[in-house]
N, C-alpha and C positions, 0 to 999 in steps of 0.2 A: 504494500500500500504506500503510495507516494502522495503527499500533500504539498500544495504550494505554500510558500511562506505566508501569503495573505490568509490562506485557510487556517494555517497554524496559529497566526496571531489572533484570528477570530476565535479559535478554539481556546486560546490562553486568556481571552478577554471576557466577553459577555455571555455568549451562548455556547454551551458544549455541543459538539457535533460528533455523534457516535456512528461508527461504521464497522461492519464486520471485518475482522482482520483477514487478509489474504493468507493463503497457505504459507506456512513458515518456510524460510529458506533451508535447504539441506544443511545439516550440521553433523559433526562427528561426535557430538555430545548428546546422548539420550538422557531424558529425565530419569532420575533414579527411583526405581519402584521396588519396594520390599515385597517379594512374592510370598514369603512365609514369615511368621512371627519371629522377631529377632531372638537370638540365643541369650541366655542369662549373662549378666555382666561378668566379664572375665576378671580373674584375680589381678589386683594392681590398679583397678579403676576405683574411683570414689564417686558417691552420689552427686557431688558438686562439679565434677569434671574429670579430666584425665589426669592420672598421676604423672609426675614429671618425666619418668622414664618412658611412659607411653607417649607423652607429648613429643619427646625426641624421636620416637619411632615414626610418628605421623610425618615428620619432615622427610622421611625416605619413601613415602608412598607415591606411586604413580597414579594415573587417573583410574584405571580399573580397580586398583587396591583401595583408593580413596572412596570410590563409589560403593564398594562392598562394605567398607568399614562404616560409612555413614548409614547405610541401610540397616546394619546390625547394631548400631549404637544404642546403648541404654544408660548413658552417662547422666541423664536427668529425667525428671518425671514426665516430660513432654512425650517421651516414647510410648507412654502407657495408653494414650487415646488416639494416636496417629493412625491413619490408614497406610501411609507410606512416608518415608523420608524424602525430602525434596532438595537434592543437592544443588541444582542450578541447571541452566541451559544456555547454549550459545556457542560462539566461536571460541575454540581453544587457544587461538592466537589473536586476541582482541586488542584493539586500541582502547576501547571503552569497557570499563567494568562498572555496572550499576549494582548497588547493594541495598536491599530493602530490609524489612524487619523480620518477618516470618511468614510461612504459608498460611493462607486463609482456608476456608472450607472448600472452595472450588480448587484451589491449588493442591490441597491435601488429597482430593479425589482424583485429580488428573496427573499429579506428579510433576507439575511445571509451575515455576513462579510467575506471578503477575498475569493471570489469565482471566480475571473478572473485569469489572468496570475500571478499576484502577489500572489494570494491565492495558486496557484499550487506550486510556489516556497516556500511559507511558509510551505506547507504540506511536501515538500521534506526536508526542514530544520528540521521539527519535526521528520520525519522518521529517519533522521541521528542520532537523540538523542534517538531513540527507543520509540518515542511518536507518538500519532495519535490524530487527531482532535476529540474532544469529549470523549477521554479516558484519564482522569487525566489532561485535558487541557480545558481551556475556552478562547474564543476569543471575544474581544470587541473593541470598538472604542472610541476616545475622544468625538466625537459628534455622535448622533444617526440618523441624517438626512443628506442627500447628499448635500454637498456644490455645488452650480452651477458650471458647467464646471469642476467638480472634483478638484476645487482649494483647497488650504490648508485652514482649518477652521480659522476664525478670532478669536481674543482674546475674544471678547464679546460673540461669539457663543459658545466657549469652556466654558466660565464662566456660560452661561445659562444651559449647559448640565452637568456641574460639579457635581451637587447634585445627578444626576442619576448615574454617573460613580462611585462616592464615595460610594453610597449605594450598587452598584454591588460588589465592593471590600469588603465591610463590610459583605455582605451575603456570598460571595464566600470564604473568608479567605484563599487565596492561600498561598503556601509556598514561592513562588518567583514570581515577576512581571517582565516581559520583555516589555520595552517601545520601540515601533517601530517607530522611527522618532521623529523629534523635537516637533511636535504638541502634541504628547502623553506625552512627557517630560513636556512640558509647562502645559498641562491640569492637570497632577497628582502631579508633583513636583514643579510647579511654577518656573521653571528654564528657562532662555532664553540664556544660554551659548551655544556655538557651540557643536555639537555632539562629535567632536574630543577631546574636553575638558572633556566631561561627560562620554565617553566610558571608559571601563576598571576599573571603580570604583564601589564599592558597595554603592548604595544609599538606603534610607529607606523611606517607606511610612507607617506610623503608626505601626512601628515595623516589617514590612515585607520587606525583601531585594528586591531592584529594580535594574535592569540592563538596560543600555541604548544601543541600537544598531540601525542600519539603517532600514528604511522601505523597505519591499521587492520590492515595485515599484521603489525605488531608485536603488536597486541592479540590477534590470533588465536593467537599463540604464548605470550602472557602474559596469560591471562584475568583475573587479579586486578587488573590495571591498567586494565581497562575502567571501573571505578568512578572512577578518576582522570580518565580521558578524559571521562566524563560531567560531572564537576566543571568541566573546562576548557570544555566546550560551554555550560554554564550561565553561566560567567564571560563567554564570548564574547557570549552573548545580553544580559547586563547592559551590556557595553561598547557593543553596538549600540544599546540603548535610551538610554544616556547620550548617545551621539553624535547620535541622532535628536532628543533633547530639546534638546541644545545648538544644533543646527541650527535648531530651531523657536523658540529663545529661551525655552524653558520650563524650570522647575525640575524636576529628575529626582526 
């Protein structure tokens, strides 16, 4: 699906325009689906997260091993009610990495992040930048299992999932990270400040520029802030171009 910039600005402004998403581009990353109930928590794990030795082991996982480990994870209580773990979806060699909070009911059922109304808005935002889900873009969440009632993930739950998220970033090596909402900021940057304070600034995660903006679900409830989110995405694109220029040794 491709939108003109004018259409996107209209979308980010007064009236939302929803369209059915076109078929997703082919990608070599399939959503992670747990076909069977996960095994009991192995020795060395703790209810609040992975033990330090296990966290070190995560750093050696490749994509198939990471997917298998996430599908079997029982490091926190979120595993108890999930239908499946949702690792993420998209291009394994992306320029852009978008990180949200956690799977909702529809994501839990389908095994893919951002597939509801918030996902449609995110797709429109990507299209305005000339991007498409799965084409130079990877989408993940701070936690891989659905919080009950679609509530915000708790600090302990994000801590339990953090090794999986950090390993994803290490494998993906994106050029820029866009953090969608406060939970994503807390999970990756360990920041608890208000989004208003964090927006409009270049943050870094292990040398990768990171930009903070609103979660699409919030924007659906607060339409005027779509214009601010659009400014954040333009800022993220500038950060990406600057990072690419620095990497190539060129003046920006």
